[in-house]
N, C-alpha and C positions, 0 to 999 in steps of 0.2 A: 847512415841516414841522418844522423844528427848534424852533419856538415851541410846537408841540403835543406833541411827543414827545421825551423824553430819549433820548439815544444813537441818534437817527435817523441812518442811514448817510449821507444826503445832506441835511443840515439846511437848505440853501439851496433845496430843491425848492419852487417856487412852487405854491400851490394857490389856488383861488378861494372855496371854501366847505367847511365840515365840518358833518356832521349828528351830533348827540350824543343819547344816551339822555335820558329825562326828568330824571334826576338831574344831567345835565351832566358825568358822569364818564367814560363810555365813548364813544369815537367809533365811530359805526356806519357812516359813509361819508365818504369824502374825494372832493371834486369839483373838476372843471375846467370852466369855461364859456368857449367860444370862438365867434367869428364866422368862418364859412368863406366867403370870397369864391370866385370861380371860379378856383381855384388851378391845377388841371390839371397833368398830367405828374409829374415828380419832386417838385415842391413839394407836390402832393397827397399823395404817399406820405410826405413828411416828417411831416405831422400824425398820421397813423395809426401810423407807426413810433414817433414820440415818445410817443404815447399808450400804445402797447404797452410800451415801456420804463418809463414812469411807473407803469403798472398793475402790472407785474411787481415793481418796486421796492417799492411800497406793500404789495402783497399778500404778498410774501415776508416783509417786516417784520412784518406782522400775523400770519402763520402762526407765526413764531418766538415771538411773544408770546401765541399761542393766542387771538387776537382774531377776531371774526366780521366784521370790517370789510370794506366793499365799496368799489368805486371807481365813480364816476358821471361820465360825460362828457356835458355839455350843449352841443350845437352847433346853430347856426342860420346861415342865410345861403344865398345862391344856389349855393354850392359843393356843397351837399348834393343839388342837382338832378342832378349828375353821377352816373349809375348806378354807375360804378366806385367812386366815393368812398363812397357809401352801402353798397355791398357790402363795402368794406374795414372800415367801422364794424361791420357785422353780423358779419364774421369775428372782429373784435376781441372783441365781446361773447360769441361762441360759444367763444372760446379759454379762458375761465374761467367756465363756466356758473354763474349765481347769484352771481358775485363782481364782474362788470363789467356795467354798464348804460350804454347809449348812447341818448340821446334828443334830440329837438329841443325848443324851448321849448313848442310846442303839445302835445307828448307828455307833458310833465312831470306834469300832473294824473292821467293814466291809468297812467303807468309807475312813478312814485315814490309808493309807498304806505307805510303804517306797517309792513306785513309786510316 
């Protein structure tokens, strides 16, 4: 994140992709892409807890700069078949409506639009 934004509070925050406006000047979304194996138990909670902390950090930074930036989490793998894990992702998305989006690779064409 430190390579994208001056004075980012956690410049070593790793991200996997960023989506910019047509001019390439304003970042519209910051994203992480992960493969979820059948993690289970406390390890399962690590992923969604880490995502929550990451989203909070990025969105709080964006709010201070009056940016409309969003956070996108792309996950795939058999771990998502665990109902509890998918429920955790759904709660994460609902925690900041319109600001956090969670999708699988198959959902990307339907869920990530120009809007």
